[in-house]
N, C-alpha and C positions, 0 to 999 in steps of 0.2 A: 578719735579714731586710732587705729593700731599702728604700731611701729614695725612689727613683723608678723609672720603667720601665727606665732604663739601668743603674742600679747594682745589678742582680740577676743579671747574666750572669756566669758564671765564666770562667776562662781558657780552658777548652776551647771555650766558645762563641766567645771572641775568636779563637782559632786557626782555628776553622771559618770565621768570617766573613772573617778576614784571608786565609785560603787561597782563598776564593771570589773575593775581589777580585783577588788576584794571578793566579788562574787565568784570569779574564776578560782581564787584561792580557796574559797569555801567548797567549791565543786571538787577540787583535788582531794580535799579531806573526806568528802563523801565517797569518792571513788576508792580511797584507801580503806575506809570502813567496809565497803562492799567486798574488797579483796580479802578481808579477814573473816568473811562469812563462809560457813560450810555449805554443802549442797542443800541442806534443809532450810537455809536462810537464817539460821541462828548462829551466834558467835561461838567459835570453838573455844572451850575452856583451856586447852593447851596445858594439861597437867603432866607432871613427871616427864617420862621419856617421850610422850607424844609431843611435848613442846619442841624438843630438838628435831623430831621428825618433821613436824609442821614447818619449822624454820628452814630446814634444808630444802623442803619442797617449794617454798614460797620466797626464797631469798632474793631471786631476781625481781619479782614483783614488788617486794618491800623496798629494795634498793631504788627501783625506778620511781616509785611513788614518793620516796624521800627526796630524790633529785628534783622531781616535778614540783613538789611543795616548796623546796628551797628556791627554785627558779621563780615561782609565782611570788614569793616574798620579796625577792630581789626586784622583780618587775614592779611590784607594788611600791617599793621605795623609790625607784627611778621615776615612776609616774608622779608620785607626790612631790618629789624634788623639782620636776619640770613644771608642773602646773600649780604648785603650792603658792607661788607669789602672784599668780594671775588674778586680776580683777577686771571689771568691765572696761576700765580705761588703761590698764597696764600699770607699770611702776610709777613712782612718784615723780621721777624725772622723765618727762615724756615729750615726744613729738608725734603729732597726728599723722595719719597716712596722707592727709592733704598738705602736710608740711608745716603746720602752725605749731609753735611752741605752746605747751599747756602749763598753767600754773600748778606747781607741785603741791602747794598747800590746798588748792581747790579740789584736788582729786586724790588726796591721800585717804587711807582707809578710815571710815567713820561709822558710827553706830547705825544700825538699820532704822529707817524712819517708816512708821506706819501711822497714818492719820485715821484710818477706818478699820481698826482691828476687829470689831464685831462683824462688820460686813464681810471682811476677808474670811472669817471663820464660816460664815453662812455660805459664801461663794464656794469655798473649798468643799463643804459638805454637799452642796448642790451638784458640783462637778463630779464628785465621786458617785453620787446616785445616778447621774445621767450617763455615765461612762458606757454602759452597755445597753442603753435605751436608744430607740430610734429618735432622731431629731424631730421635735414637735413643730418648731418654726425653722424655716430655711432661709437664712440670710445669705446663703451662698448664691441666691438667684435674685434678679430684679423682681420686685413685688408687683409691678404694673406692666401689663402687656403693651400699653401705649408707648413705652420706651422703644420697642422694636419697630415702630412705624416711622421713626425718624431715621433717615439715611444720609450719608455724606454726599454733598454735591457742590462744594465751594469751588471745585476745579472745573466745573462745566462752563462752557461759553454760552452767553445769552446775547440776543440782539442788542440789549442795552449795555453790554460790556463796554467799558471805556476804551480799552486798548491803549497802547503807548503812543504818545504824540509823535508826529512826523519830525518836529524840531524841538530840541531840548532848550529850556530856559537857563540851564546851567547845571552845576554839579553839587550834590549834597553829600557831605561827609558826616559820619556819625562815629563817635567814640563812646561806646556804651559802658556804663559803670555797673557795679553789683556783681552778683554771681550768675551762674548758668541761666537760671530762670528769669531773672530781671533782664539779662542781656537778650534772651529770646523774645521777650515782649518788645524791647527797644528795636530789635531788628524789624519786626513786622509792623510796628508803628512807623518806622522810617520808610518802609516800602509804601505804606499808604500816603505819607506826606510827600514822597517823591512823585507819586502819581497825581496827587492833588495839585502840586505846583508845576507839573509838566517838566520835571527835572530828571537828571541822570543820577542814579544812586551809585556811589562808590562803595564797594564791598565793605560793610561795617568793621570797625576795629573794636577791640575790647581794652578798656583801661586797666592798667595794673593796679591792684589794691594792696596796700600795706597790711590789710587784715588777712586776705586770702593768699597773697603771695603767689598768684598763678599767672604766668606769662602767656598762657594759651591764647591763640588768636582764632579767627573764624574757621580757617582751614584745619585747625587741630580738633575741632568739635564737629563741624558740619561739612558736608560734601559741597564744595564751592561750585563745581560745574553743574551739578544737579540743581542747585538753588537757582543759578542764573538761567538754566535751560527751562525750568518749570515756570519761571516768571517772565520769559522772553517776550510773550505777547502782551504783557501788561505794563511793564516799566523797563526803561533802559538801565542796565546794571553793568558797571565796569569794575575791574580789579584795582585799578590805580587812577589817580588824576593824570590828565595829559601833562606833558612836560612843561608847556608854557604856563601852567597854573601851579605846578609844584614849587616854583621859585618864589611865589608870592608869600608875603608875611600876612597870614590870614587875620591875625589879631590886629595888626596895624591898619589894615584896610576896613576894619569894622565888621568882618564876616564871621567872627567867633561868637557863637551863641551858647551860653551856659544855662544850667538849670535855674540860675538866679534870674535870668532874663525872660523865662517862660514859666508860667504857673503850671501846676499839675493839671492834667486832664483838660487842656485848653481846647477850645472849639476850632474847627477848621477855618472859620472866617478870620481868626486871629493870625493864622499862618499866612493867609492871603494878604492881609493888611500890612503885616510887619515884616515877614520874612521874604515874600515874593519880590518886593521892590529891591531889597538888598541883593537877592539872588540875581535879578536881571541886571543890576548895576555892576556887580563884581564877578558874576558868572560862577561864584562858588560861595557856599556857606558851610560852616563846620559846627555841628551840634556836639557839645561836650557834656557828657553825662547822659542826657536824654532819658531820664527815668520817669516813666508814666507821663509823658508830655503830650499825649493826645487823648482826648476824652472819647467816650463810647457813643454818646448821643448829645446833640443831633449830629449825624454823620450820613452822607449819601450812601445808599444801599450798596453801590458798587465798590466803595472804599471799604465798607464792612466785609464784603465778600472777598476782597483782596487780602485783607488782614487774615481771614480764615484760611485762604489758599496758602498764604505764606506759612502760617503756624502748623497747619495740619497736613500740608502736602509738600511744601518746598524745602523745609528744614529737615534733612535726614542726617543722622549721625554718621560719622566716618566709619569705614569698615572695621577698624581695630576696636572701636567701642562696641559695634554690633556683635563682633565675634566673641568678645569677652562677656558681654551681657548674655548672649545665647548660652555660653558655658555656665554662667551663674544660674540662670533659670533652670537649666537641666539638672543642676545639683540640688536646687531647692525641691524640684519635683521628683528627683531620684529616678528619672527614667528619660527616654528620648525626647518626648515633648507632648503637647496637647493632641488629642485624637483628631480634632478637626482644625485645619488651618484657619485662623481668624484674620480679618483685616487688620486688627490691632497689632498682632504679632508681625505680620508682613511689613507694615508701615515702619515699625520701630526696629526690626531686626533684618529686614531686607533679605539678601541672599543667604543669610545665616539663620533663617527661620528653619529649625529642624522639623522633621515630619516622621511619622511612623506609618506602617503599612496598613493597619486596621484597628478597629475598636477593640478587637480581641487582644491584639498586641499591647494596647494601652492598659488593659486590665491585667494581663499577664505580668507586665513589668512592675506592677504594684505602684501605680502613679500616685502622686501626692498633690492634693489641692493645697493651695496656700493663701494665706491672708497677708497682705503687705500693710505695714503700719508706719505712718509718718508721725513719730512721737516728738513734737516740738517742745523739748524740755532741755535745750542747751543752756549753758550758763548765761549767755547774753539775753536770751528770751526770758529766763527766770528773773534775772536782775532788773531788766527794764520794766517788768510788770509791777514791781513793788509789792507783790503779794507775799503772804506767809505760807510756807510749805511744811510747817511742822518740824523744822530742824533746830529749833531753839535759838538761843542768843548767839551762838557761834555762827550759825547760818545767816542770821540777820546782819551781823557785823561783816561777814564775808561778802555778802551781796551789796551792802552799802559801799564797801571799799571798791568793788568792781564797778559800780555806777560812777563813782568819783573819777576813776581812771578812764573809763570807756564812754561815759555818757555825760560829759560836762554841760551840754546844752539842757539836758533833762534836769540836772541838778539846779541850774539857774532858773529854769521854769518852775520848779517845785518851791523855790524860795519866794516866788512872787505869786503863788496861788494857794488857795485854801487846801489844806491836806485832806486826803481821802484815806480812811483807815483800810488796812488789808482785808478786814472782814466785809467792808462795804464793796471793795473792788471785786471780791469773790462773788457777792450777790449780784453784781452787775454783769457777771460773765467775763471779766477782764483777765482772769488768771488762767495761764496755760494748764492743761490737764497733766497731772503727775502720772508716772508709770502705774502707780497703784490704782488711780482712778480709771485709767485706760483698761487695765485688766478687769476691773469690776464691771465696766460697761460690756466688754466682750463676754464675760461670764453670764451677765444678765440676758444677753442676746442668744445664749445657748451654744456658743462655740465650745467644743469639748476640750478637755485638758490636753489631748494629743494633737491639737491643731498646730500645723506648721505655720510659724509667723516670721516673716522677713521684716527686719527693723531697718528702716532707711536712716541714714545718718550715723546713728549709734553713739554720738558724743553726748551722752546723757549726764546732766549735772548730778553730782553725787555718786556716780559710778555704780558699782555692784550693790552697795548698801541701799541706794535709792531704787535699784531695779529688783531687789530681792522679793518684794511682794508680788511683782509681775511674774518673775521666773518661777516662783513657788506655785503659782496657779497654772502657768503656761511655760513648761520647761523647754519645749521645742522652738527656741528662739534663735534665729540665725542672722548674720549680717554678711555683707560682701567680704569682710575681712576673715570671717570664720569659714567661708565656703571656697574662697579662692586661695591658691598658694601664694607665697611671698613673691615668687618669680612671675606668676600670672598677673599680680597687681603692680609689679615693678614699673611698667610703662605709665601707670596712672598715679604712682606715688608722688606726692608734692604738687599734684595738679588737681585742685579742688573741683574745678568744673568738669573734668573728665570723670572723676569719682562720682560727682553728682549726676552725671549722665547715666551711669550704671544704676543708681538708685531710681532715677526717673523711669528707666525701662523696666526694672524689676517691679516697681509699683504699678505702672500702667498696664502691664501684662498679667498681673495677679488675678486670681479668681475673685477675690474681694479686696477692695482698698479701703482702709480705715484711716481717717485723719483725726487729729485732735485740735487743729487750729485751721479753720476754714479761710483765714486771712493769709495763710502761708502761700507764697508764690508757687512752690513745688506742688502743694496739695491742689491749688487752683488749676494749674496746667495739666496735672495728671488726671484730675476728675474730668476736665474738659476733653482730653484725649479719649477717655473711657466712654464718655457720652457720644462723641463723634464717631468712633470706630467700633464701639462695643456691641452694636446690633441688639441692644436690649438685654445683653447677657454679661454685663460688667458692673455689678453693684458697687456703690460707694456709700460708706457709712459716715455721716456728718453729725456729730453730737452738737446740740445747742448748749453752749457752756452756761448760759444764764439759767436755763431750766434744770440743767444737771446740777448746778450749785444748790438749787432749792431742794433737789432730791437728796443730795449728800448731806444737807444740813439736818436731815432727820436720821442720821446714822445711828443714833443711840436707841431709836425706837422702831424704825421701819422694818416690816417683815420682808423676807426674801421674795415672796411671791408678789407683793406690792411693788418692791423695788424693780423686779423683772418687768412687770406690766408697764410701769411708768417709763422705764428706759426704752423698752421696745416701741412704745407709742411715739416717743420722741424721735427715734431713728426712722420709723416708718413714715412719719410726716415729712422728714427731711428727704425721703426718697421719692416723693410725689413728682410726677412728670410735669414740668413747668416750662413754658416758653420764656425765653430771656426777657426780663423786665427792662424798662428804660433805665439807662445808666449803668447797667450790669455788664461785667466783663464778658466779651464775646469769646475770649480764650477759655474761660471757665464754664460759660453757659452757651454753647453753640447752637442750642435748639431755637432757631429763628429762621425765617425765610431767606435771609442773606447768607446763611451758612449751611443749613441742612434742608432737605426736602422731606415733606410728610406724605407718606403713601396713603 
């Protein structure tokens, strides 16, 4: 991520700005030539005495144009000097806008990497041909009307609703680990567990991570009073432990429960058998970590409903996040906002949801639809995958070194297991999509070259050299760092969770959301929000990496039309309206009776 307002533009942005300056310079030369024409439109030969007469008559115009030309050359030099060293990551000695130091070796300038040169050429030609044609396929809309029949209703009261108990069995404390999205899941799981055990929930805390270095707590991200008020009829929630319990040594009395003590996605009965007796004995338990420590099935319907109510209704971002996110989206769209106020916008932006007076005003302002892309191609993701991304021996050694430092447990596991080749990993769909592959998918779906694309995160491994194939096809690529000024981002700088909240809102409220890794927590939660509040008008694109790998394996021979057809079929199948299956995340797939109502 960026260090300041300038260090976040990629090379395509440089080329665009450089082009505009040079174009202005060329324009001044054209104007000069026109000033040298006579009334008939032909150049005056200016021979003999006529030359001096002409010069005296046009001396002011000539002087003005020479001054203008000199100014444009000066401006050209200034722009080049300012932007010349900019790349997608910035200089080699960097600190991200989330505050984390970056390895200067990992992000120095490197050769452009293209794994599918032939397909890129075909895509470029296809985009050029389609530029002035009407879109034949419209992935800007949900393809199935069934999607609009599901409506939000997790906040409704039913005769079977549990309600909060008259007397609490004790207090549950939670210190959640991970980033913004992992913490969000932990909060709502804690709400469900508190209800299950008839306990009082202490407002969750967030663990400080040496990776993210973000000291933000619940009240820095979410509205505390709103959270407690929304859930007041379901579970007891307090901000702090009572004084008589604060003095207890939680670990000494055996009430500290870590992730090592509870397996992932445990069943409710396990909490009743192991945690409830401890809670009733000591009147307090403390869950440390609490990452994915409650399964999705089997679970009583009312607890599922409570999870949904927490995630989709109770957790609202604080006003400062809403305000800056609203400003961010205005700048992406280049006008006041969406013509019709949507539930999705209101839920995420609250009182900062902008509005316009009419549909005509929407058109007059030159509104821009935009696609949000969560491109999971950060260095940790790339290294952990053990895949080959076409960067040669240097890239291979670089990623091996990263694994040794950051993933020692993975290294130990690899020593004791049968090795799987990078090519086999790709066939199995285990490799994150590269920016190049993501661009080819969008081109196959018919998104035009001028499409505005918001890139979430933007800490792309390989920087501008890796992004070049993408920006060459889709130059209108923006991030929060390129759209917001340094001062506007200042309250968020060095706070990764607050920055992630801006990405969350920009992705969730986009016209189309495209993910490259369905296992990502951000992609899962964003797609769930779009399903819950989208009213059937918030399409999400989910590529199947295994099927996509099979398509890309034919790079040397596949025709563009065939490539388009196979990619489109894959995406359309992923957009089918499905009811949540057993064991599936209710945060990602809320279409189920416990969370949504079908009209």
